[in-house]
N, C-alpha and C positions, 0 to 999 in steps of 0.2 A: 639562431633559430629564426625561421621564416615568420613573417607577420601572420600568415594564416595559421601556422602551428601555435603561435603565441595566443591568438584569438581562441583557438580550440581548447588550449590549456585553461584559459580564463573561464570559459563556459563549463568545462569539466569540473573545475574546483568550486564553482558557485551553484551547480545544479547536480544533485546526486544521480539523476537519470543519465545526464551527459557523462558524468564521472564513470559510471558503470560501463557505458558504451565505449568510452576512450580506453578503459582498462582492458575490455574484451578485445579491442582492436590492437593495442600496443603490447599487451602482456597477457595473452589469453590463458596461459597455464599458471599464472601467478595465483597463489592462494588468496582468496578474498576473506573467507571466514571458516571457522571450525567450531563445532559445538562441543560442549563438555562430554557428550556421548560419542564423540569421535567422527561425526559426520563432517565432511569437508566439501567446500565449493570453491572452484577457481572462477576467475572472471568470465571465462567463456561459458561455463555451465550456468552461472548466475544470470548472464545475459540471456541465455536460452530459456530459462525458467521465467524470467521477467517478461520476455516477449510472449510466451505462452499465456501467462497470466493477463497481460494486456489484451491479447486476442480474445481470451475468455470474457473479459470485462466488456469488450466491444460486442460480443455475441449476446451478452446480457442486456444490451441497450445503453451502456454507459458511454457518455460523451463528455466533451469539455464542459466543466462547471458542475457536472452531476456529483452528488455526494455518495460516497461508498463507505458504509459503516462496517468496520471489521472488529470482530470479537473472537480472538483465538489465542492460543498459548504461545509462549516464546518459541520461535523457530526461524530458520532462514526464510521460509515462506512469508512470515509476518513482516519481515523487512522488504522482501521482494514485491509483495503486493502493494506496499506503499510506493515503491519506485515505479511500479506499473501504472499506478494512479497518476503519478507525476508525468510519466511518458504520454499519457492521454490528455493531460490537462484537467483530470477529475480531481475532486477534493476528497482527501482521505480523512475519515472520521474514526479515530482510534477509540475503542471501548474496552475498558478493563474487564478481563474475564471474571473477576470477582464481583462485578457490579450486580446489584439486586435486580429483580424484574422491574421494580418501580423505576430505578435509575436507567435501565436499558430502555424502557418505554419512553421516558422523558427525552433521552438523547436521540432516539430514532425519530420522534415527533419534531423535536427542536431543530434537528439537522435537515429534516425533510429528505432523508436518504432515499435514493432511487433503488439502491441495491444494498442488502446486508449479507455479510459473509460470516458464518459462525463455524465452530468446530463440528465435525460430523455427529458426535455423540449428543450435541445439544439441539439438533435440528427439530426433532419431534416436540421437544419442550418449548422451544422458542418460536416455532412457526406461527402459532395462534397469536402470540404477542406482536410479532412483526406485521401480521395481517391487520390487526387492530390499529397499529401505529401508521398504517397507510403505506408501508414499504411495498414497492411494486414487485420485487423479486427477492427470494432468499436462497442463497447457495451455501455450500459447505466447503471448507478447506482445512485439512489437518496438518499437523506438524511435520508429517512425512510426505506431504503433497497429495494425500488421498482426499476424496470428496468429489462433489458434483461440479465444482467450478472448473478445475483443470480437465475434467471429463468432457466439458462442453467445448474444449479447444483441441481435442485429440485428432479430430478428423476435419479435413478440408481447409486447414490453415495455409495460406499462401505466403507465409513469412510474417515478419514483424509488422504490426499495424502502424499507420502513420501517426506520429506524435503531434501534439498541439503546440503551436508556437506560443510560448508563454512570455508575456510582457512583464514589465516591472510591477504592474498592478496585480498580476496574478500571483506573485510570489511573496511569501512572508519569510523574510530572512531571520534566522535565529538558530537555535539548537533544539532539536526534537527529542523530548524524553517521553516516549509513548507509554501509556499506563500498562504495566504488566509485560511489556515487550522485551525488556532487558537489552535494548539496542539504542544506540545514539547515532544520529545522522546529522552531520553539519552541513549547512548550506541552505538551499531553497527548500522550505518545508511548506507545502501547500496543504495545510491541515486545518480542519474545522475546529474551532474552539467556541464552545457555548458561552453565552453571556453570564447572567446571574443564575447560578445553579442552586437548587435547594438542598444540595448535598455536596460532599467532597469527593472528587474523582481520584485524589491521591496522585496527581501528576501536574506538571507545570511546563510551560514553554518559556524558559528563561532566555532573555536577549543577550547577545554578545556584542 
């Protein structure tokens, strides 16, 4: 194996965003995930959706270091928006869909989220809370890809947005067990973790 190929393999195994890109390039039609409902995504389709999500985040004003709070049900999109945040160098803020309004308010304020993404059916109820918490923008994304977030990336996208070159200080290595997401991603997890919380989130970031 050439040195350049070995270097690419190392990057792909330590960074989930690179891992997805490598999979889409080398085995585009290999199955990446399948839901209990029978929905399936191969690497190529997952890369396409991830790029659309990243483009949508850019259109919402998200850049390197910005916090993106996500409160949505278990779905492939819940995993792919995390990878889209990594691709941009943004910080993913996972919020349990079962969290109370008080908990959500605390996390939005504590993380200083620039963008919050919630399920479409929760938009009307959570919009006033997000506004009071100082969130600049609220978008929606459902388990089937419906909502305003991907709608903002349907027209005028000129391909995948440029990723942010992430250094060692940007990445928190460990194992991500996002609350309510039912998904585990090994490698570089650039995830916001609040300090002293007045309540239990029901999740952890165990180190390996």
